[in-house]
N, C-alpha and C positions, 0 to 999 in steps of 0.2 A: 604496486597493485592498483588497478583501475577502480575508481569509485563508481558505483552504479549512478546513472543519470538522475534517477528519482531521488537518490540520497543527496546528491549535490544540490538539487532544487530544495529539498526539505531543509537542509542545513541553512540555505539562504533565507528561508521563510521564518526560521526560529530565531527569536531574540536571545541575546546573551543573558546568562544567569537565570534562565527559565526552568520551570519544573516540567519534565516530559515523561509521558508514559508511552512506551513503544509496544504495541500489541503484535504478537507474532514476531518477536524480535530476532528469532534465529540465533545466530552466533553473537549477537550484541554489537555488530560492527557499526550500525548507525549510531547507537548510543555512545560508543567509544569515540567516534568522530565528533559527535556533538559535545562530549565532555572536553575533548582536546581543543576544539575550535571555538566553542561558545560557552564553556564553563557551566553547562547545564547540570542539574541534579535530576535523578529520576530512576525509573524502573523499567525493566523489560518483562514481558509475559510470553511464555511459550509452553507447549505441552509435549515437546519432543526432548527426551532426556539427553540425547547426544548434543542437541543445540544448546540446551541449558548448561551442560558442562562446558561447552565452548564459550558461552557468555561469561561463566564464572572465571574461566581462564583469561578472558578479556577484561576482568575486574569490573563486571557489570552486575548491579543488583538485579536479580531475576527471580520471578515468581513462577511456579509451576501450576497452571490450571488451564482449563479448556475455555476459550472465549465464547463458545456456544452456551455456556452456563451463565453468561452475563457478567457484569462488573459491580455487583451489589456490595462487594467488600470495600468499595471506595466511596467516600463522601462526595457530595456535590462540590464542584469547583476545586477539586484536589490538585489539578494540574493546569498549567498554562496551555499546554499542547498535548493532545492524544493523537498518536500516529498509528496508522494501519497501512504499512508499506507492502504492497503486492501480496496481500493476504485476504482481501475481502471475498475473493472468489472461493475461499475455503469455508466461509461462514454459512451456517444453516439459515439464519434469519438476519440478513444485513440491516434491515430497517430497525430491528430491535437493538442491534449492536450500535448503530450510529446514534440512536437516541440515547443510549447509555454513555457513549463517548462524549456527546454534547452535554450531558448532565454533569460529568465529572471533569470536563475540560473546558477552558474558555474558547479554544479553537481546535478543530479537528482537521487533520491532514490525511488524505487517502490517496494512495496510488495503486494502479492495477494494470495488468497487461491487457492491451486492446485486442479483443477477439475479432474486431472488424478490420484489422491490418490486412493489407493486400496479400501478404504471404500466407496468412491463415485462409483467406478466401480462395487463393489459388490451389492450396493443398486440398481443400474440400472439393473444389470444382474439377481439378484435373485428376486427382488421385481417388477422390471419393472417400477419403479417410479424415478422421479428426486430426487437426494440425498439431505438429510438434515443432516448436520454435525455441529460440534462446530464452524468451520470456515465459513460454509454456512448454517446458522440456519433458513432460510426461506423456506416455501413451495413454489412451482413454481408460484402459483397465488398471493402470497404476496411479492415476492422478488423484491428488487430494482435492482437486478443484470440483466444486459442485454448482457454482453459480458464475459461469463465464459470462462476460458482458462486453459490449462495445462502448465507446465513448458516448455515443448518442443514447444508448440504454441508460447509462449512469446519469446523464443530464436529466432525462425524463424522470428517472427514479427520484432524484433530488427534488424536482419540481412537484411531483405527485405527493411527496411526503413532507413538504414544507422545509426542506433543508436548503439554506441559502448558500449558494456558491459565491465565495468572496473573490476567488482567483483560481485560474486553471492554467495548466501548462501541458502541452502535448509534445513528446520527444520521440526521436528515433536515432539509432546509431548509424544508419545507412545515410550516406551523404545525399543521395538523390532524394530519399524520403524527407530528410531534414529541409531540403530546398523546397519541396512541394507541400510540406505540412500545413502551411497557412491556407493553401487552396482547398484541400480536402483532408482535414485533420483526422476524421474517422477512418479514412482509407490509408493514409500514410503514417499515422502515429502508431508507434508500437507500445508506448507506455504513456498513461495519462495520470496526472497528479492534480488534486483539487484541495483547496482550502475551503472549509465549510464552517459556517457559524450557525 
């Protein structure tokens, strides 16, 4: 089974024996990989019962609650890393959640699908319809996404809110896009990952 590109990057950023909280953990596959490769301890959070059951099957400690309600259950500096992998677009108040993540974690890692990718732009331009891609697989009326953004949007958002970007990585599975990504990352990158302090 192929590991998601942002998962591979996140795994490389996380130190061995760390305490990790994975927000919107889905089936727990990232935490399972981190346990096996980096000997981490931690929890996942999700509010989808089917995904929670899959996390339990993957032997992941998982909590059931809505991230939009905040992270008040956790004390300051409870974790070394707090991860939000391709879920920020589903959050009602991203600024509030990132502040909470920075309160409870020493470092925050966020990845998200880039709405500025050329395939999304082309679908809007030529079809006049909201894009459906491998990273954004839902039609507009079925999507849980409420805050789609581009890489440039997120960089500006971080600057406006005092979030310090420690490192970023822009990836794409398409060979041509991967070759061109350094030239125009917001146009050719399909997924962006950021380390935030």
